[in-house]
N, C-alpha and C positions, 0 to 999 in steps of 0.2 A: 473593547468589545471584540475586536478582531482576534486578539490573543486568546480570549476565552473560547471563541469558536474554534480556533486551531486546537485548543486543548480538548474540546468536545470531539473533534476529528480523531485525535489520538485515542481517546477513551472508546469511542465506537469502533475504531479499527481493531483495538485490542480485544474487545468482546467478539467482534466478527471473526478474528483469527482463531480464537479458541473454539467457537462453534463450528467453523469450517474444518478445523483439525478433527473435532469429534465426529463431524458428519462423514469425513473420509474414513475414519476408523470404524464407524458403525456400518457403513455401506461397502467397505472394502473396494473403493474405486480409487484410481490414480489422481494425482494433483490436477492434471489437465482436464479431466472430466469434472473434477471439483470446481475448477474455474468456470467451466461452461454452465454448470448448475447454478452457481452463484450469480453469474451474469443473467441467466434466465429470470431468476427471482428479482434482481435489480431492475430489469426491464419491465417486469409485470407490475412492480410497485410504482415505477415511474409512469407507466401508462395509466394506472388508476389515479395517481395524483394529477397528471396532466388533464385527464378527463374532468376531474373536479375543478381544476383551475379554469378550464375552458367554460364550464357551466357558470362559474362565478364572474369571469371577466370577458368571456365571449370571443377572445382572440389571443394570439401569441405575437409578441413583438420580436421578430427575427430579422437579421440582416446578413448579407453574404460574408463579410469579414468575420463576424462572430461565429457563424456556422463553421467556416473553414478552420478557425483556431480551435474550436471545440472538437471537430472531427480529428484534427491532428493530435490534440490532447488525448482523445480516446484511443487512437492508434499507438501513441508513444507510451502512455501510462497504463491504461486498463488492459491493453492487449500485449504489445511488444515487451513492455517492461515486465509484466507478470510472467510471460513465457520465458524470457531470458533468465529471470530469477529462478524459476522452477527448474529450468535446464541446469542452471548453476548448482542448485540443490542436489540434482541427480548425480552431478560429478563430484562435488566436494562436501555434500551434506548440508542440512538445513541451517545448522548453527554457524558454520563457516560462511555460508552465503549471507546469513543475517548480519554478520560483521561487516561485510562489504556493502550492504545496503545502507549502512550508516553514512557512506560517502554521499548519498543523495542530497542532504541539505547543503553540503559543500558545493556541489554542482549548481544547486538552486541559488545559493548566495552569489556565486560567480555570475550566473545569468541575471540576477536581480541588480547587481552592482554595475556590470559592464554592458548589459543589453537594455535594462529598464531604467538605468541611472538612479537606482535607489541609494539613499544615504543611510548608513548604519551608525548609530551613536555608540559611544564607548560602553555604556551599560548594556546595549544590545549585543555588542561583540562579546562582552563578558558572559552574558546569559547564554549566548550561542555556544561558546566554548565549554561552559560548565555542563550544559545539557548534553552535548555530544560526548564529553568526557565520561559522564555517567552512563550513557547508553553503550559506549564502547566497553566499559567495565562490566556491565550486565551481559553484553554479547560475548565477551571473552569467557565469562563464567559459563555461559551456555555451551560454548565450544569445549571447555574443559569437562563439562558434564557429559558431553557426547563422547569425550575421550578418544580412544583409539578404536572405536567400533568400525568394523570393516564396511566400506561402501561397496555396494553390489558391483559396480563397474570395476572395482579393483580385484575382484575374485579371479584368480588365474592369470592376472596381468603381470607382465615383467616390470622391472624397475623403471625402464625407459617409458613403457606404456603408462605406468602410474604417474610419472612426471608430466606426460602429455595431457593426461586426463585432468590432473590438478591445474595445470596452466589454463586449459580450456575453461574449467570451472571458475577460476579467478577472473579471466577475461570476460566471461558471460556475466559474472556478478557485478563487475565494474560497469559493463554496458547496461545492465539492468538499472543501476543507479543513475546513469546518464539519461536513460530513457524516462525514468520516473521524474527526474528534475526537469527535463525538457518538456514533458507533459504538463508539469505544474507551471512552468513559464508560460506556455500557451494558454493555460487556464487563467493565469493572472492577466494576460493581454485580453482574453475573451470577455472578461467581466466588464471591461470598458465599452464593449459593443453590445453585449447581452447581459445586463445586470440582473439576471434571474437564475439563482442556483438550480431550480428545478429544470429549466430548459437546458442549462449547461450540462448537468449530470445526465439528462435523458439522451442528449445527442452523443456524448462520449460513450455511454453504456451501450447504446444501440450499435454504434460503430464497432465497439469491442466484441459484442455478441456476433455480429455478422462476420467479422474477421475470423473469429474462433471457428464458426461453422465452416467457412470457406477453407481454412487451413486443414481442419479435420477431414473434410471431404476430399481434399487434394491428397491427403495421406492415406486415403482409402479406409478411413476409420469412422465413416458416417454412422455405422451401426452402433458404435460406442456412445454417440450422442443420444441415440434413442434409448439405449440401456441406462445411461446416466440419469435420464429424466425420470426413470422408474425409481431412482434412488433418492429423490427429494423427500426429506424427512424433517422433523421439527428442528434439528440442529442446523440443517442447511437453510431452512426458512429464517431462523433467527440470524444466521450469518449474513444472508442476503439483505435483510432489513437493516442490520447494523452497518454493513458496508455502505448502503444507500444513505443512511443518516450521516455517516462519516463524510461522504462526498458532498452532501448538501452543506454540512458545516464548513468544509474546506472552501467551497466556492464562495460562501458568504463571508468567510474569513478573509479571502483574497480581495474582496471588495473593500475591506475596512483596514487592512494592514499590509505590510510589504511581504513579498514572497519569502524573503530571507527569514523574517520572524515566524511566519506561518509554517514554513518547512522545518525550522529548527524545533519549534514546539511540537510539531507533528512527529518528530523523531522519537518523542517519548512514548510512542506507540508500543515500543518494546517493553517498557515498564508496565503499561496497562495490560499488555498481554499476559504478563506474569500475575498481576493482581486478579485479572479475570479468570485465569486458570485456577488460582487458589480459591476464589469465591464460587465459581461454577462447577469445578471438577474436584475440588478438595485436594489439589496437589500441593501439599505444604512442604514436601521434601526439598523444594527448590530454594527455600529460604536459608541463606548462610551469610557469613560476614560480607562477602563480595557483592552479593545481590542487594543486601541491605544498604551497604555503602553506596553502591551505584544508584539505588533508588533515592536515597537522601540527596545525592549530588544532582540528580535529574530534577528533583522537586525544587531545590534551591535555584537551579538555572531557570526553570519555568517561572518561578516567582519573580526572578529578576526581569524576565521578559514581559510578564503580565503587568508588573507595577511601573513600567516605563511611563 
């Protein structure tokens, strides 16, 4: 069951990614404003569900360690990790940064084995390797598709400056993966204290939203927050709902399976982003031998992990 929920996380994240991309294209706002809009929708949905939960059960079961771990997860994953990833994208492009994000499950496995003392079976290792291999193949194809398109920061830059920009982008991409993995490790620990996906997601999303507001105000861009709220449309609404459903699935998955398995299956998000793009936007030009091969490899790996 935990593996299937991790697969649900990947599917919902793929759908959310496509709608977020469409929302940014339709509204012509930058990625950072897009993050803020998505977080606002996440928190609104969480508030509605928390209110319904309170009406049904009358109270929330919270404790200090659980809150601290969820706050830390929100800072590392929903806020710091996203910002580092998007800064990496601004330096080296979305496709190249996406390849670096594949490292996230490796960091998560390291945390699971050495910090949480998880034991990974031979079939699990095989499934993990197969999934990551397929995701890497798909990500490389995305990089090739992006080709040699100029990155804005490279325009007018010298060779030395370009190298510095590239190195910064790579470092930020690796740091983003580390933050994402660290956030998931904190989430895994938190479910032993607060075994409630709704509460866990709500705490993390609220922390991420408040952090985003504070940073933008500190940068003197508070007005952009107000402008971005005017840009909430159907695409952003669907993206926010999909992201919330993804996080609920992930928290529930972490209650039932190891972080190593959940993170590895979650890496198939890249595959479902492609499927969602084809289904929702009709972008069929991305299908070629490398994408198809990568997709089949990911599917085989996911099946290995689910049938354990």
